C-alpha positions in Angstrom: -7.1 3.5 -13.6 -5.9 0.6 -11.7 -8.0 0.0 -8.7 -6.1 -2.4 -6.1 -7.8 -4.1 -3.4 -6.1 -4.1 -0.1 -5.9 -7.2 2.1 -4.4 -6.2 5.4 -3.3 -9.0 7.4 -3.2 -8.9 11.6 -2.9 -11.8 13.7 -3.6 -14.0 10.7 -7.0 -12.4 9.8 -7.8 -9.9 7.0 -8.8 -6.6 8.6 -9.1 -3.0 8.4 -7.7 -0.5 10.8 -9.2 2.9 11.8 -6.4 5.6 11.2 -3.8 2.8 11.4 -4.6 2.0 15.1 -3.9 -1.7 15.6 -6.3 -1.5 18.4 -9.2 -0.5 16.2 -9.7 -3.2 13.8 -12.7 -4.5 11.7 -12.2 -8.2 10.8 -13.6 -8.9 7.4 -12.3 -12.4 6.8 -10.8 -15.0 9.3 -8.7 -16.2 6.4 -7.0 -13.7 4.1 -7.0 -16.2 1.3 -10.6 -16.0 1.0 -10.3 -12.3 0.7 -7.7 -12.5 -2.0 -9.7 -15.1 -3.9 -12.9 -13.0 -3.6 -11.3 -9.8 -5.0 -9.7 -11.9 -7.7 -13.1 -13.3 -8.7 -14.4 -9.7 -8.8 -11.7 -8.8 -11.5 -8.9 -7.5 -9.4 -5.9 -7.2 -11.7 -3.6 -6.8 -8.7 -3.7 -7.3 -4.9 -2.0 -5.2 -2.1 -1.3 -7.1 1.0 0.1 -5.6 4.2 1.7 -7.5 7.0 0.4 -5.3 9.7 2.0 -7.2 12.6 5.5 -6.9 10.8 4.9 -3.1 10.1 4.5 -2.4 14.0 7.1 -5.0 15.2 4.5 -7.2 16.9 5.3 -10.4 14.8 4.7 -11.7 11.3 2.3 -13.5 8.9 4.8 -15.0 6.6 2.9 -18.3 6.3 -0.2 -16.3 5.5 1.2 -14.5 2.7 2.7 -17.6 1.2 -0.8 -19.3 1.3 -2.4 -16.2 -0.6 0.5 -16.2 -3.2 0.1 -20.0 -3.8 -3.7 -19.6 -4.1 -4.2 -16.7 -6.6 -3.2 -16.0 -10.1 -2.9 -12.2 -10.2 0.0 -10.2 -9.2 0.5 -9.1 -5.5 2.5 -6.4 -4.0 3.5 -7.1 -0.4 4.5 -4.4 2.3 4.7 -4.1 6.1 8.1 -4.3 7.9 10.4 -4.9 4.7 13.4 -2.9 6.2 16.3 -5.1 4.9 17.5 -6.6 1.7 17.0 -9.9 3.2 13.4 -9.4 4.0 12.7 -8.1 0.6 14.3 -11.4 -0.7 12.1 -13.4 1.5 8.9 -11.7 0.5 9.7 -12.2 -3.3 10.5 -15.9 -2.7 7.1 -16.2 -1.0 5.7 -15.4 -4.3 5.2 -11.6 -4.3 5.4 -9.8 -7.6 6.9 -6.8 -5.9 7.7 -5.5 -2.5 6.7 -2.3 -1.1 8.9 -0.4 1.5 8.2 2.8 3.4 10.5 3.2 6.3 13.8 2.3 4.6 13.1 4.8 1.8 13.2 7.6 4.4 15.5 6.2 7.0 17.9 4.0 5.3 18.1 5.1 1.6 21.3 3.0 1.0 19.1 -0.3 1.5 16.5 1.0 -0.9 19.3 1.4 -3.3 20.5 -2.1 -2.7 16.9 -3.4 -3.4 16.8 -1.4 -6.7 20.0 -2.8 -7.8 19.3 -6.4 -7.0 15.5 -6.6 -8.1 15.1 -3.6 -10.4 12.5 -0.7 -10.2 9.7 -2.9 -11.5 9.9 -5.0 -8.3 10.5 -2.2 -5.7 7.6 0.3 -4.7 8.1 3.0 -2.3 5.0 3.8 -0.1 5.0 7.2 1.5 2.5 7.3 4.4 1.7 10.9 5.5 -0.5 13.0 7.7 -1.3 15.4 4.8 2.2 16.0 3.4 4.2 15.0 6.3 5.9 11.7 6.0 5.4 9.1 8.9 7.3 5.8 9.4 7.6 2.6 11.4 3.7 1.9 11.0 2.7 5.5 11.2 3.9 5.9 14.7 6.6 8.0 14.2 6.7 11.5 12.5 9.6 12.7 10.3 9.0 16.4 9.7 10.0 15.7 6.0 7.6 16.4 3.3 6.3 13.9 0.6 7.7 16.3 -2.2 11.2 16.2 -0.8 11.6 12.4 -0.3 9.7 11.8 -3.8 12.5 13.9 -5.5 15.2 12.0 -4.0 13.6 8.3 -4.6 13.0 9.4 -8.3 16.6 10.3 -8.5 17.5 7.0 -7.1 15.4 5.0 -9.7 12.1 4.3 -8.2 9.5 4.5 -10.5 6.3 3.6 -8.8 5.0 5.6 -5.6 2.2 4.8 -3.2 0.9 7.8 -1.3 -1.5 7.1 1.7 -3.1 9.9 3.8 -3.1 8.2 7.2 -5.4 10.9 8.7 -8.2 9.3 6.6 -7.2 5.6 6.1 -10.0 3.4 7.1 -12.3 6.2 8.0 -14.4 6.3 4.7 -13.9 10.2 5.1 -13.1 10.6 1.3 -9.7 11.7 -0.1 -8.0 14.9 0.3 -7.8 15.6 -3.2 -5.9 18.9 -2.9 -3.3 17.1 -1.0 -3.2 14.5 -3.8 -3.0 17.2 -6.4 0.5 18.2 -4.7 1.9 14.7 -4.6 0.9 14.3 -8.4 2.7 17.5 -9.2 5.7 16.4 -7.4 6.0 12.9 -8.7 6.7 12.2 -12.4 6.3 8.5 -12.4 3.3 6.1 -11.8 1.3 7.1 -8.8 -1.1 5.0 -6.7 -3.1 7.0 -4.0 -5.0 5.8 -1.0 -6.3 6.7 2.4 -10.0 7.4 3.0 -11.5 6.3 -0.5 -15.2 6.0 0.2 -16.9 6.2 -3.2 -16.8 6.2 -6.9 -16.4 10.0 -6.7 -13.1 9.6 -5.0 -11.9 7.3 -7.7 -13.2 9.7 -10.3 -11.4 12.7 -8.6 -8.1 10.6 -8.9 -8.8 10.0 -12.6 -9.2 13.7 -13.1 -5.8 14.5 -11.4 -4.0 12.0 -13.6 -3.3 9.4 -10.8 -2.6 5.9 -12.2 -3.9 3.8 -9.6 -5.9 3.7 -6.3 -5.8 1.4 -3.2 -9.0 0.8 -1.4 -10.0 -1.4 1.3 -13.2 -0.6 3.6 -15.1 0.9 0.7 -15.1 -2.3 -1.4 -15.4 -4.4 1.6 -18.5 -2.6 2.9 -19.9 -2.3 -0.8 -19.8 1.4 -1.3 -17.7 0.7 -4.5 -18.4 -2.0 -6.9 -14.8 -3.3 -7.9 -16.4 -4.8 -11.1 -17.2 -1.4 -12.3 -13.4 -0.5 -12.3 -11.7 -3.4 -13.9 
């Protein structure tokens, strides 16, 4: 299973949020480049970067993203506030291997279609953030009353082949995964599935393996030494 370290960037620093609340941050690295280089040295095969300021409309960290891309050799995927074809082009031009989009997949599927046509499914990943199975958007601030299963079927038919599922009720809490919910997502998604949100230990990663999930995104658990990334690469 592909275990992907998360480097979440807020105000130019590598942080982790509690349940996605920008006011409840823990700063792990003042310079996100140092975080990226650390996880690369530990054997990471890919990094997951999120521009939290762009996701919530409070600014952007493009210069930091570029610095990370120029400093590492492993592929990186970048998400956070990518809600137009132009924004996706800019992120890929910075050096990202692929863009991660969420809000546009729910609210502007025509933009997602444009991205797929221009960049191909190997460079466009959809991230569905959800409270359980209810999808939320705009930096987790807005509910949709839509279920993961419904959207996943639609985006599969559009040509998306990689899906990230994050349970925002648990993200950054070290509460462990709700594997029964992940089981339902796995049943609904025929493509490559990456899961995250609350991963706390090797047991969570082993649970994902048992469900046939191909990838996992983890942040706080590896930053705080609860999971040794080197065991999973």
